[in-house]
C-alpha positions, -999 to +999 in steps of 0.1 A: -001-002+003+016+032-011+020+063+016+027+035+045+059+045+065+085+015+065+095+006+104+134+009+111+150-025+107+160-022+142+147-003+171+153-002+210+126+015+230+138+027+265+162-002+270+175-007+301+199-033+314+205-038+355+230-063+371+226-069+406+266-073+420+283-076+453+312-052+462+327-076+486+315-111+501+295-098+529+281-066+513+244-067+500+242-067+461+239-034+445+223-026+410+247-015+384+229+000+355+249-011+322+222+007+301+201+030+312+171+043+291+185+038+255+158+043+226+178+039+191+162+037+154+183+023+131+171+024+092+180-003+066+213+002+051+227+028+080+259+020+096+252+032+134+291+035+152+284+032+187+313+053+203+324+058+241+348+047+269+354+009+280+327+003+306+300+028+294+281-004+283+287-004+241+292-049+247+263-050+269+242-030+243+254-055+214+248-084+239+210-075+243+206-071+205+219-105+198+197-117+225+227-130+245+211-105+274+176-100+278+165-065+288+155-059+321+130-032+309+122-019+277+119-036+239+137-043+211+121-045+175+128-056+139+113-047+112+083-033+134+083-067+151+089-075+189+123-091+186+123-118+214+087-124+223+085-157+233+121-159+245+132-180+213+164-166+197+165-188+166+145-169+146+164-138+157+195-153+151+187-156+111+185-121+109+212-108+133+248-119+134+283-108+150+313-102+141+336-103+171+370-085+178+393-112+178+398-135+149+421-156+167+400-168+196+363-165+179+372-196+156+376-233+173+412-241+166+402-279+159+376-272+135+382-268+095+375-237+079+344-254+060+330-265+093+331-233+111+314-212+082+287-241+078+279-241+113+248-220+112+233-240+086+239-269+104+225-252+138+193-240+117+190-272+098+189-252+066+198-273+034+218-307+033+254-314+035+259-312-004+241-278-004+264-268+027+296-271+010+286-251-021+274-223+004+302-223+022+325-219-010+301-196-025+305-170+008+342-176+009+343-163-026+323-131-015+346-127+012+375-128-009+391-163+000+402-190-020+378-223-020+413-242-010+409-232+027+377-250+031+396-279+045+422-258+064+424-250+101+424-214+115+459-218+126+471-219+089+454-185+082+469-149+088+448-126+114+430-110+081+421-141+063+406-153+098+388-123+101+372-129+066+363-165+079+346-149+110+328-124+084+317-153+062+306-174+091+283-142+100+270-138+065+262-176+055+227-171+070+219-141+049+211-118+080+199-083+075+219-068+108+255-074+115+268-063+150+304-057+143+321-056+178+356-038+170+359-058+140+395-044+129+411-039+163+432-070+167+445-068+131+475-051+117+473-013+104+481-025+071+449-055+070+424-031+087+413-013+057+412-038+036+384-055+062+367-021+066+366-018+028+350-057+025+323-046+050+315-019+032+316-035-001+293-064+015+270-039+025+265-025-009+262-062-023+244-077+002+220-048+015+233-052+049+228-032+083+255-028+104+259-018+146+296-007+145+311-008+179+346+007+181+371+027+200+387+042+167+372+076+160+389+073+124+372+040+115+337+054+123+345+086+104+351+067+078+323+039+074+293+051+095+264+073+087+253+080+120+268+080+154+257+077+190+277+082+217+275+063+249+286+073+287+275+053+315+252+036+301+230+066+282+231+079+247+243+114+253+246+125+215+233+108+186+234+123+148+248+120+113+283+115+109+293+143+091+275+166+117+292+151+147+327+152+133+323+188+121+303+205+151+295+183+181+275+191+207+281+172+240+313+183+260+323+144+261+319+141+223+343+171+221+363+154+244+365+120+226+374+141+194+403+163+210+416+130+223+426+114+186+459+111+179+472+128+147+503+125+126+516+159+131+551+160+143+558+178+173+521+179+189+529+149+214+499+129+231+467+147+232+449+158+264+415+148+263+411+168+297+388+139+311+413+130+337+420+094+345+391+088+371+365+070+354+334+076+378+316+045+398+289+030+377+272+018+411+269+051+423+270+076+397+273+113+397+241+133+407+225+155+380+242+148+345+265+120+350+293+136+334+297+168+352+324+157+375+346+157+342+330+187+324+349+216+315+316+233+307+296+225+339+273+249+355+245+251+380+222+225+370+246+202+360+255+187+394+217+189+405+195+179+375+195+153+346+200+169+315+171+173+295+167+151+260+168+177+231+158+162+195+163+187+166+174+190+131+210+183+143+200+150+160+198+141+199+218+158+225+215+152+264+229+183+279+220+214+300+237+238+277+211+232+248+181+235+273 
């Protein structure tokens, strides 16, 4: 029917994830809000770059999207339908697949490449052994690996080739969405660009949507269409990539961009201005959780949670724009 709005391929509505943890053997359990009320919409074909310091909740968010961790509250939708209704992950796993950070530990060293890449087909009972071999050889072609590696073992391949195997395994089920968790950080710099270019080619060729988790802002700027910046379990800024890198609005985003190493001689290591102390996520600061580290903090920052502002430039949570 014409005029119908197409739902986002992936949507999170006010999703939280709380872990109850002990700080000592005899102390009572306390809540740690790893993800604290996140709402995101990802359109088909988007590459969403998810950035932030270690411990901000990026990996927990990815685990929830993959169904490895259930949300404490909130809902996740795929193509407008609740993702994990009924508790089954099988249907979702056909549509969302991960590419992990370390190709050395994410591949079983005792299995051949053919066995590793065909595993999703066997788990989901798609086809038969003859069709599995053809499917694996086809996907090896697509990711740029020779068919002869079918009978090889991971230790016979280079790091870049192993990551291509991991990409082939993720794509064998023809998913709509791929969660890329630091997909190039364990690779040599010379190989990183090859893998990134491969991911971008596959996006065009296969109509994929990516969620890219990365510390490397240069990688995010290169391939992301949108960027979401996480701090202590919340998205503090979200906008398209060009806008974020030209005129970041949240002071935390500005600090992250200011911390990027540049090749210019004599500049030394940049100072982000964030200090070395990351706030305690079990006992976060009052008001805006970023205010103790913020160079622009003023009156209400330590008292009131910042407003959520959605405008033409995207989403930002900061008193400066209230």
